[in-house]
C-alpha positions as CSV (number, residue, x, y, z in Angstrom):
1,M,0.1,-0.1,-0.2
2,N,1.4,3.3,-1.1
3,L,1.2,6.5,0.9
4,E,-1.8,7.7,-1.1
5,Q,-3.6,4.5,-0.7
6,Q,-2.7,4.6,3.0
7,V,-4.0,8.1,3.6
8,K,-7.3,7.2,1.8
9,H,-7.6,3.9,3.7
10,L,-7.2,5.8,7.0
11,D,-9.5,8.6,6.1
12,K,-12.2,6.2,5.3
13,H,-11.8,4.5,8.6
14,Y,-12.1,7.8,10.4
15,R,-15.3,9.0,8.3
16,D,-16.7,5.5,9.4
17,G,-16.1,6.4,13.1
18,N,-13.2,3.9,13.5
19,A,-10.1,6.0,13.5
20,L,-6.9,3.9,13.3
21,L,-4.4,6.9,14.1
22,S,-4.7,10.0,16.3
23,D,-5.3,13.3,14.4
24,K,-1.7,14.3,14.9
25,Q,-0.5,11.3,13.4
26,F,-2.8,11.3,10.3
27,D,-2.2,15.0,9.7
28,K,1.6,14.3,9.5
29,L,0.7,11.6,6.8
30,E,-1.5,13.9,5.1
31,K,1.2,16.6,5.0
32,Q,3.7,14.1,3.5
33,L,1.4,13.2,0.7
34,L,0.7,16.9,-0.1
35,A,4.4,17.5,-0.4
36,I,5.3,14.6,-2.8
37,N,1.9,14.6,-4.6
38,S,-0.3,17.8,-4.4
39,D,-2.2,16.6,-7.5
40,S,-3.5,13.5,-5.7
41,D,-7.2,12.9,-6.3
42,Y,-7.5,12.8,-2.4
43,F,-6.8,16.6,-2.4
44,T,-8.7,17.5,-5.7
45,N,-11.7,15.6,-4.7
46,R,-11.8,17.1,-1.2
47,D,-11.0,20.6,-2.5
48,A,-14.2,20.4,-4.8
49,L,-16.4,20.0,-2.0
50,P,-17.7,22.8,0.4
51,L,-16.3,21.1,3.5
52,P,-12.4,21.4,3.4
53,S,-10.4,20.6,6.4
54,L,-9.4,23.4,8.6
55,E,-5.7,24.5,8.9
56,K,-4.0,23.5,12.1
57,D,-1.2,25.7,13.3
58,T,-0.1,27.7,16.4
59,I,-1.9,30.8,17.8
60,E,1.1,32.8,17.4
61,D,1.4,32.1,13.5
62,F,-2.3,32.7,13.1
63,I,-2.5,36.1,14.6
64,E,0.9,37.3,13.1
65,G,0.2,40.4,11.0
66,L,-3.0,41.3,12.7
67,D,-3.6,44.2,14.7
68,K,-3.8,43.6,18.5
69,D,-7.3,44.8,18.4
70,D,-8.6,43.0,15.6
71,K,-11.6,40.8,16.8
72,I,-11.2,37.0,16.7
73,V,-14.1,34.5,17.4
74,L,-13.1,31.3,19.4
75,E,-15.8,28.6,18.8
76,A,-16.0,24.9,20.1
77,K,-14.7,22.3,17.7
78,I,-17.4,20.0,17.9
79,D,-16.4,16.3,17.3
80,G,-18.9,14.7,15.0
81,C,-19.4,14.6,11.0
82,A,-19.0,17.8,9.0
83,V,-22.1,18.5,7.0
84,A,-23.1,21.1,4.4
85,I,-26.9,21.7,4.0
86,E,-28.2,24.0,0.9
87,Y,-31.7,25.7,1.1
88,R,-33.4,27.0,-2.0
89,D,-36.5,29.0,-1.9
90,G,-36.7,28.6,1.8
91,K,-36.4,24.6,1.7
92,I,-33.8,22.3,2.4
93,H,-32.5,21.2,-1.1
94,K,-29.6,18.8,-0.2
95,A,-27.3,17.8,2.6
96,I,-23.7,16.8,1.6
97,T,-20.9,14.9,3.6
98,R,-17.3,15.8,3.3
99,K,-17.0,13.0,0.8
100,G,-19.9,14.6,-1.6
101,K,-22.6,12.0,-0.6
102,D,-26.1,13.6,-0.5
103,I,-27.5,12.7,2.8
104,K,-30.7,14.8,2.7
105,D,-33.0,12.0,3.6
106,K,-30.9,11.4,6.8
107,M,-30.5,15.1,7.9
108,I,-34.2,15.7,7.6
109,R,-34.9,13.4,10.4
110,I,-32.5,15.3,12.9
111,R,-34.8,17.5,15.1
112,T,-32.2,20.5,15.2
113,V,-32.2,20.7,11.3
114,P,-34.9,23.1,9.9
115,L,-36.8,21.8,6.9
116,S,-37.5,25.4,6.0
117,I,-36.0,28.9,6.6
118,P,-37.6,32.1,6.3
119,T,-35.6,33.4,3.2
120,K,-35.9,32.6,-0.5
121,E,-32.2,33.3,-1.0
122,T,-29.9,30.3,-1.7
123,V,-28.2,29.6,1.7
124,Q,-25.4,27.0,2.2
125,V,-24.9,26.2,5.9
126,R,-21.8,24.4,7.2
127,G,-22.0,22.6,10.3
128,E,-21.4,19.4,12.5
129,L,-23.7,16.4,13.1
130,Y,-22.8,15.4,16.7
131,T,-24.2,13.3,19.5
132,K,-25.1,15.1,22.9
133,D,-24.0,14.0,26.2
134,V,-21.1,11.7,25.2
135,A,-17.2,11.9,24.7
136,G,-16.1,13.2,21.5
137,N,-14.9,10.0,20.1
138,V,-18.1,8.4,20.8
139,S,-20.0,11.3,19.2
140,Q,-18.2,10.8,16.0
141,R,-18.8,7.1,15.9
142,I,-22.4,7.5,16.4
143,A,-23.0,10.3,13.9
144,A,-20.9,8.5,11.2
145,G,-22.6,5.1,12.0
146,Y,-26.1,6.8,11.5
147,L,-24.8,8.4,8.1
148,R,-23.5,5.0,6.6
149,S,-26.2,2.9,7.9
150,K,-29.4,2.0,6.0
151,S,-31.6,3.1,9.0
152,F,-33.5,6.4,8.8
153,D,-34.2,6.1,12.5
154,P,-31.6,8.5,14.2
155,N,-30.4,8.3,17.7
156,P,-32.4,10.8,19.6
157,N,-29.1,12.4,20.9
158,L,-28.0,13.3,17.5
159,S,-28.0,17.0,16.9
160,F,-26.8,19.3,14.3
161,A,-24.9,22.6,15.1
162,A,-24.3,25.3,12.4
163,F,-21.4,27.6,12.4
164,Q,-20.7,29.0,8.8
165,I,-22.4,30.3,5.7
166,I,-20.5,28.8,2.9
167,N,-21.9,31.4,0.4
168,N,-21.5,34.2,3.0
169,P,-23.2,37.4,2.0
170,N,-20.4,39.7,3.3
171,L,-21.3,39.1,7.1
172,D,-18.7,39.1,9.9
173,Q,-18.4,35.7,11.6
174,E,-20.5,36.8,14.9
175,E,-23.1,38.1,12.4
176,V,-23.1,34.7,10.7
177,I,-23.9,33.0,14.0
178,L,-26.6,35.4,15.0
179,Y,-28.2,35.0,11.6
180,L,-28.2,31.3,11.7
181,K,-29.9,31.5,15.0
182,D,-32.6,34.0,13.7
183,I,-33.6,31.5,11.0
184,G,-33.6,28.7,13.0
185,F,-30.4,26.8,13.6
186,Q,-28.8,25.6,16.6
187,T,-25.4,27.1,16.6
188,T,-22.1,26.7,18.4
189,F,-20.7,28.2,21.4
190,Y,-18.4,31.2,20.7
191,I,-16.5,34.0,22.4
192,N,-15.3,37.3,20.5
193,V,-12.0,38.5,21.8
194,K,-9.3,41.0,20.5
195,S,-6.3,39.4,19.0
196,R,-4.0,40.3,21.9
197,L,-6.3,38.1,24.2
198,V,-6.7,35.0,22.0
199,K,-4.1,33.1,23.6
200,P,-5.1,33.2,27.3
201,Y,-8.7,32.8,26.3
202,A,-7.9,29.9,24.0
203,K,-6.0,28.2,27.1
204,M,-9.0,28.7,29.2
205,C,-11.1,26.8,26.8
206,K,-8.8,24.2,26.5
207,T,-8.3,23.6,30.3
208,G,-12.0,23.9,31.1
209,Q,-12.0,27.2,32.9
210,I,-14.4,28.3,30.2
211,P,-16.4,24.9,30.2
212,I,-17.3,24.5,26.6
213,Q,-17.2,20.7,27.1
214,K,-20.3,21.0,29.1
215,W,-22.4,21.9,26.1
216,Y,-20.6,19.9,23.3
217,P,-18.5,16.8,22.7
218,I,-15.3,18.5,21.6
219,D,-11.8,18.0,20.5
220,G,-10.5,21.4,20.4
221,I,-11.4,24.8,19.6
222,V,-11.5,26.9,16.2
223,V,-10.0,30.3,15.7
224,K,-11.7,32.6,13.3
225,I,-11.2,36.1,12.1
226,N,-14.5,37.9,12.7
227,D,-14.2,40.8,10.2
228,Y,-15.4,39.6,6.8
229,K,-13.2,42.3,4.9
230,L,-10.3,41.1,6.9
231,Q,-11.1,37.4,5.9
232,Q,-10.9,38.2,2.3
233,T,-7.2,39.2,2.8
234,R,-6.5,35.6,4.0
235,P,-9.1,33.5,2.1
236,D,-7.4,30.4,2.7
237,Y,-6.2,31.1,6.5
238,W,-8.8,33.2,8.0
239,Q,-9.8,30.2,10.4
240,M,-7.9,27.3,12.0
241,A,-8.4,24.4,14.2
242,I,-6.5,23.9,17.6
243,K,-6.7,20.3,18.5
244,N,-7.0,19.1,22.3
């Protein structure tokens, strides 16, 4: 099994809720593959979907070049399965996994997924399907198990939290979360802080001083530039994940 085959094999096991390596070990293999074969269909297929993996970096590298008073949003990194849902003319049109599979018939059975929203505009929402009141790895396993099964009877603890509008109509990140709430979505926990305060607040989230794990099964936090215009100056690096 060559490196590309190995990465695809490990990725499939992870998406099926049966991770064979830690995230850190897998990320290392993924970066090795990118270095030797950036044209691999593993990357090109993923890049064609609306659910790319987040960058993983240090806080110092992420905030480098930002003004100390630029606003940063810290969000819970919920451990589950990434899902993108598209609404057209106010009704749910499709729901897509990271691999591009349409799971609309599964997602409409999740109680926290609105079947309709109060706008006729096309809205593409990114979020996480997760399991309440369990540890992160269990949450991901239950969510992935439901999505790959033939059953249309979800675990009653499965829930969907929205945190991004993929076709963002020029809204700051905090405005995105508030808008998602207004149109009927459950959203993720977040804190809005200045750039110079990101590091201590991120540490408090990770150590439990800010107890985000009480509300969600998490495996870290996500750091996002709040200002939409500033995001556009770093389109591939306006958000990143910090793993536990």
